[in-house]
VOVEXRO-158797 format. One line per field, with one value per residue (C-alpha): residue in one letter; residue number from 1; x, y, z. Coordinates in steps of 0.001 Angstrom, whole numbers. Layout:
BEGIN
res <- [a; ...]
n <- [NUM; ...]
east <- [X; ...]
north <- [Y; ...]
up <- [Z; ...]
END
This chain:
BEGIN
res <- [x; x; x; x; x; x; x; x; x; x; x; x; x; x; x; x; x; x; x; x; x; x; x; x; x; x; x; x; x; x; x; x; x; x; x; x; x; x; x; x; x; x; x; x; x; x; x; x; x; x; x; x; x; x; x; x; x; x; x; x; x; x; x; x; x; x; x; x; x; x; x; x; x; x; x; x; x; x; x; x; x; x; x; x; x; x; x; x; x; x; x; x; x; x; x; x; x; x; x; x; x; x; x; x; x; x; x; x; x; x; x; x; x; x; x; x; x; x; x; x; x; x; x; x; x; x; x; x; x; x; x; x; x; x; x; x; x; x; x; x; x; x; x; x; x; x; x; x; x; x; x; x; x; x; x; x; x; x; x; x; x; x; x; x; x; x; x; x; x; x; x; x; x; x; x; x; x; x; x; x; x; x; x; x; x; x; x; x; x; x; x; x; x; x; x; x; x; x; x; x; x; x; x; x; x; x; x; x; x; x; x; x; x; x; x; x; x; x; x; x; x; x; x; x; x; x; x; x; x; x; x; x; x; x; x; x; x; x; x; x; x; x; x; x; x; x; x; x; x; x; x; x; x; x; x; x; x; x; x; x; x; x; x; x; x; x; x; x; x; x; x; x; x; x; x; x; x; x; x; x; x; x; x; x; x; x; x; x; x; x; x; x; x; x; x; x; x; x; x; x; x; x; x; x; x; x; x; x; x; x; x; x; x; x; x; x; x; x; x; x; x; x; x; x; x; x; x; x; x; x; x; x; x; x; x; x; x; x; x; x; x; x; x; x; x; x; x; x; x; x; x; x]
n <- [1; 2; 3; 4; 5; 6; 7; 8; 9; 10; 11; 12; 13; 14; 15; 16; 17; 18; 19; 20; 21; 22; 23; 24; 25; 26; 27; 28; 29; 30; 31; 32; 33; 34; 35; 36; 37; 38; 39; 40; 41; 42; 43; 44; 45; 46; 47; 48; 49; 50; 51; 52; 53; 54; 55; 56; 57; 58; 59; 60; 61; 62; 63; 64; 65; 66; 67; 68; 69; 70; 71; 72; 73; 74; 75; 76; 77; 78; 79; 80; 81; 82; 83; 84; 85; 86; 87; 88; 89; 90; 91; 92; 93; 94; 95; 96; 97; 98; 99; 100; 101; 102; 103; 104; 105; 106; 107; 108; 109; 110; 111; 112; 113; 114; 115; 116; 117; 118; 119; 120; 121; 122; 123; 124; 125; 126; 127; 128; 129; 130; 131; 132; 133; 134; 135; 136; 137; 138; 139; 140; 141; 142; 143; 144; 145; 146; 147; 148; 149; 150; 151; 152; 153; 154; 155; 156; 157; 158; 159; 160; 161; 162; 163; 164; 165; 166; 167; 168; 169; 170; 171; 172; 173; 174; 175; 176; 177; 178; 179; 180; 181; 182; 183; 184; 185; 186; 187; 188; 189; 190; 191; 192; 193; 194; 195; 196; 197; 198; 199; 200; 201; 202; 203; 204; 205; 206; 207; 208; 209; 210; 211; 212; 213; 214; 215; 216; 217; 218; 219; 220; 221; 222; 223; 224; 225; 226; 227; 228; 229; 230; 231; 232; 233; 234; 235; 236; 237; 238; 239; 240; 241; 242; 243; 244; 245; 246; 247; 248; 249; 250; 251; 252; 253; 254; 255; 256; 257; 258; 259; 260; 261; 262; 263; 264; 265; 266; 267; 268; 269; 270; 271; 272; 273; 274; 275; 276; 277; 278; 279; 280; 281; 282; 283; 284; 285; 286; 287; 288; 289; 290; 291; 292; 293; 294; 295; 296; 297; 298; 299; 300; 301; 302; 303; 304; 305; 306; 307; 308; 309; 310; 311; 312; 313; 314; 315; 316; 317; 318; 319; 320; 321; 322; 323; 324; 325; 326; 327; 328; 329; 330; 331; 332; 333; 334; 335; 336; 337; 338; 339; 340; 341; 342; 343; 344; 345; 346; 347; 348; 349; 350; 351; 352]
east <- [-17566; -18391; -19813; -17819; -18670; -19632; -17616; -19167; -19055; -16066; -16654; -20003; -22334; -21305; -17634; -18135; -19540; -16667; -14196; -15895; -16210; -11783; -11656; -13367; -11632; -8500; -8821; -10020; -6778; -5431; -6856; -7107; -3021; -1841; -3772; -3393; -1694; 1711; 2271; 6019; 5536; 5007; 1438; 1107; 2683; -946; -2420; 722; -123; -3164; -2785; -195; -2200; -5576; -3513; -1714; -5409; -7142; -4844; -3902; -7804; -7957; -5452; -6786; -10104; -8610; -6695; -9849; -12278; -14260; -15625; -13449; -15094; -15449; -17699; -21708; -21496; -21020; -19155; -19894; -19317; -15646; -15722; -16310; -13502; -11231; -11636; -8722; -6248; -7059; -6649; -3765; -1960; -2751; -1873; 1564; 2752; 1047; 3046; 6533; 8612; 11450; 12630; 12577; 12656; 8781; 10215; 10768; 7193; 5780; 7719; 6213; 2476; 2847; 4294; 1299; -1347; 845; 1082; -2887; -1703; 1116; 678; -2584; -4269; -6339; -9613; -13115; -12472; -11179; -7540; -7517; -4696; -3321; -478; -1576; -1140; -337; 1834; 3771; 4600; 5878; 7681; 9308; 10187; 12140; 14220; 15593; 15841; 17548; 17686; 13812; 11870; 8330; 6551; 7753; 4808; 4988; 3316; 460; -151; 2605; 849; -2226; -1348; -3053; -4372; -6090; -3323; -5339; -8643; -6978; -6171; -9232; -11412; -9509; -10165; -13675; -14634; -12320; -14069; -17286; -16089; -14511; -17312; -19926; -18121; -14970; -16106; -12583; -12593; -11501; -8272; -8083; -8531; -5850; -3559; -4170; -3574; -460; 805; 854; 2355; 4788; 6097; 5836; 8228; 10827; 11461; 10960; 13761; 16286; 15357; 13737; 11675; 8695; 6138; 8299; 7126; 3361; 3355; 3793; 650; -966; 495; -1534; 559; -30; -4093; -3997; -2234; -4752; -7660; -6921; -4480; -4121; -7571; -7811; -10507; -9086; -5856; -7175; -9000; -13039; -13129; -12928; -10196; -8584; -8656; -6825; -5025; -3495; -3509; -1948; 543; 1736; 2191; 4353; 6187; 6544; 7654; 10183; 11613; 11717; 13924; 16315; 17091; 15143; 13361; 10005; 8935; 4994; 5097; 7778; 5947; 2596; 4377; 5419; 2969; 350; 2675; 2331; -1227; -1032; 1311; -891; -3998; -2340; -1197; -4787; -5393; -2964; -4123; -8319; -7439; -5511; -8220; -10998; -8640; -8001; -11803; -12657; -9874; -11606; -14808; -14552; -12302; -15075; -17674; -15384; -14726; -18886; -19374; -17184; -18775; -22229; -20851; -18683; -21132; -20876; -18599; -18993; -16810; -17465; -15832; -17374; -19866; -20153; -22801; -25040; -24443; -26799; -28524; -27093; -28946; -30476; -29496; -28791; -28817; -26264; -28407; -29019; -25407; -24170; -27534; -25909; -22398; -24140; -23064; -26332; -25395; -24795]
north <- [10267; 11948; 10518; 9634; 12219; 10250; 10283; 12079; 10026; 10241; 11134; 12247; 9477; 10651; 10215; 7059; 5990; 6760; 5306; 1939; 1902; 2994; -7; -2091; -765; -1215; -4583; -5738; -4464; -6500; -9285; -9715; -8265; -11000; -13734; -12609; -9148; -10192; -7901; -8179; -8638; -11729; -12741; -12627; -8772; -7097; -9130; -8216; -4749; -4681; -6088; -3717; -1361; -2027; -2598; 997; 2834; 1183; 1673; 5282; 5729; 4655; 6450; 9442; 8578; 8531; 11747; 13490; 12383; 10660; 7485; 5230; 6405; 2350; 1617; 1860; 750; -2738; -4616; -2287; 750; -1003; -1838; 1602; 3194; 1086; 1876; 4969; 1965; -488; 1259; 2870; -205; -1963; 1236; 1245; -2278; -2413; 1192; 648; -1925; -2551; -6244; -9127; -6714; -6878; -4888; -1479; -2218; -2244; 1003; 2541; 1294; 2760; 5646; 6060; 6106; 7298; 10505; 11093; 11814; 14056; 16119; 17596; 21207; 23217; 23129; 24491; 24990; 21084; 19056; 17629; 15645; 17200; 14777; 12146; 8591; 6567; 9111; 10004; 6577; 5650; 9594; 8362; 4840; 6363; 9047; 7061; 3476; 4493; 1220; 1193; 1899; 2158; -851; -1424; -153; -2948; -4766; -4178; -5374; -8184; -11007; -9002; -9083; -9787; -6065; -5954; -3954; -1065; -2726; -2279; 1590; 1912; 358; 2591; 6157; 4466; 3625; 6584; 9352; 8306; 7909; 10815; 13281; 11270; 10982; 12698; 15801; 16089; 16328; 19799; 18925; 16150; 18321; 20966; 18208; 16911; 20178; 21673; 18074; 18313; 21961; 21126; 18187; 20395; 23877; 21207; 19784; 23665; 24419; 21150; 19937; 16733; 14732; 16121; 12544; 10648; 13523; 13085; 9468; 9225; 10411; 6716; 4495; 2552; 4029; 7410; 6343; 4725; 7721; 10276; 8921; 6888; 8888; 13072; 12969; 11695; 13762; 14667; 15913; 18334; 21117; 20949; 24388; 24033; 26795; 25100; 22018; 23902; 25655; 21568; 20020; 22398; 22636; 19276; 18838; 22240; 20803; 17700; 19124; 21316; 18020; 16290; 19028; 18950; 14986; 14077; 10432; 9889; 12608; 12527; 11074; 13745; 16733; 15320; 15596; 19005; 20478; 18677; 20768; 23913; 23410; 22411; 25366; 27723; 26231; 26673; 30034; 31301; 30057; 31860; 34671; 34713; 34015; 37043; 39551; 37633; 38764; 42115; 42879; 41507; 44210; 47076; 45698; 45707; 49548; 50162; 49401; 50528; 54602; 53887; 53311; 55825; 58690; 57385; 57688; 60330; 63913; 67178; 68844; 73238; 75511; 78621; 80099; 79520; 82396; 83842; 81052; 78450; 75725; 74237; 71029; 68016; 67172; 70682; 72642; 76608; 79534; 81531; 84245; 82509; 81374; 85453; 86578; 83950; 85085; 88300; 89019; 89001; 92883; 94344]
up <- [-31892; -34777; -37605; -40426; -43708; -46690; -50067; -52708; -56135; -57498; -61554; -63266; -64727; -68163; -66903; -65402; -68592; -70608; -68450; -68135; -71934; -71843; -69640; -71995; -75166; -73610; -72483; -75905; -76907; -74901; -75172; -79566; -78981; -76988; -78803; -82388; -82612; -81487; -78186; -76915; -73327; -71484; -71134; -67136; -67339; -67553; -64429; -62178; -63316; -62642; -59247; -58572; -59523; -57687; -54579; -54609; -55260; -52400; -50066; -50712; -50926; -47536; -46521; -47672; -46736; -43267; -43193; -45055; -41830; -44576; -45927; -48633; -52476; -53512; -49723; -49601; -53996; -53313; -55455; -58396; -56066; -56182; -60331; -60557; -58256; -59963; -63872; -63575; -62291; -64559; -67530; -65974; -65149; -69136; -70883; -68772; -69400; -72902; -74214; -72668; -72837; -70279; -71511; -69089; -65832; -64321; -61293; -63870; -64906; -62095; -61073; -63325; -62413; -58404; -60189; -62088; -59738; -56481; -59162; -58719; -55288; -55336; -58338; -57464; -58262; -57591; -60113; -59351; -55706; -54641; -55768; -58290; -60109; -63376; -64332; -66567; -64731; -67677; -69761; -66454; -65467; -68889; -69622; -65857; -66710; -69829; -67499; -65189; -66966; -70731; -71757; -71212; -74732; -75625; -76948; -80624; -83247; -85353; -82377; -82937; -86898; -86927; -86900; -89875; -93424; -96780; -97030; -93416; -91218; -91865; -89589; -86452; -87061; -88550; -86069; -82637; -84641; -85330; -81600; -80147; -81997; -80959; -76999; -77192; -79302; -77013; -73510; -73243; -75464; -76152; -79980; -80004; -78402; -80893; -83549; -82479; -81703; -85178; -86853; -84992; -85160; -89230; -88990; -86937; -89144; -92068; -90025; -89139; -92325; -93867; -91104; -90434; -93859; -92413; -94622; -94635; -95531; -93279; -90095; -92137; -92135; -88685; -87916; -89815; -87656; -84833; -81967; -83139; -83463; -80354; -78251; -79145; -78741; -75461; -73894; -74785; -74142; -69422; -68874; -65693; -66568; -69813; -69673; -71064; -72552; -76395; -75704; -73230; -75446; -78089; -76024; -74570; -77350; -80248; -76982; -76525; -80526; -80702; -77992; -79378; -82558; -80107; -78297; -81652; -83737; -80032; -81153; -77875; -78587; -77570; -77972; -77761; -73836; -72182; -74620; -72777; -69200; -69519; -70719; -68107; -65761; -67440; -66553; -63342; -62683; -64389; -62036; -58963; -60382; -61139; -57730; -55611; -57900; -57242; -53162; -52886; -55452; -52716; -49564; -50755; -51386; -47945; -46644; -48391; -47189; -44049; -43943; -45819; -43366; -40207; -41987; -42413; -38470; -36887; -39045; -38122; -34688; -34527; -32990; -34973; -34649; -34192; -35259; -34230; -31435; -27666; -26788; -30644; -32352; -31371; -33469; -35791; -34394; -36050; -40045; -40001; -43249; -42735; -45737; -45729; -44055; -40883; -40254; -40784; -38025; -35901; -36014; -34348; -30023; -28161; -26637; -29872]
END
């Protein structure tokens, strides 16, 4: 029986550290949200979301490991390895529950969590020689809920500061900005993406105001809300589904902001989530197109090299052909050079 292939590390140490801090941050935010801030969802729902996400993540990993002939990625590392493996599912579950509002129908929230976790195994594209998911999981789960259930909505933004007064309502976004900036600057390295996103978002608010006579101050005021700050620091900067290069980040962040402006101008609600999903889909299509073009180019290069080798081999194996009439001259030996006089001499008949 063949030995089972050992699974490589799922993330590099830097990404694992970023995921750990993401997971801790969103967990603390949920605890504070349910005890102080006034989150609208029932307090039992985060636990239901986590149970669903953990179950789907482990089940799909087991199926994937079996089909690929390798060990599951959470095996071999003990309890710590299992916890690190579940960081993405943990973040996704709490984000979907925290940012969506489905009245009292918990199964809709669970459906969104299952879609969010499962999409990592369905919507994938080749990146540096391996298939990786390109759709932001929690954003996609929320977008699917909003599309399939028109009565659903995002969580009301006021829930993050509902019970904070006395001038301290600025404290929550300030903390999120401070922690998120440190996290994205040092670990995810997505500051170019954030700068492009914020800059183009402000620009599209001004453009919409000039073209469609909407309120420019109202469009810019959205950037001061907790929901926007959360989205900027903990949603759009997902390192697993965004480019790592400088110009790739600028294109992605600016593209999401521009797409949001277009959707909002078309009176489409919840533009943040739909814009992110659309740009992620465009990036996935680009990755597949680039991979197909690269493979085609490599195949053409190999075919050309094979033809060149075949021609060279045929030329080396073929004998020297003599152009002289039979008996009129002697053909030169292969590889020897003749002067014009020698050639003419050889053409004189022997009995002349």
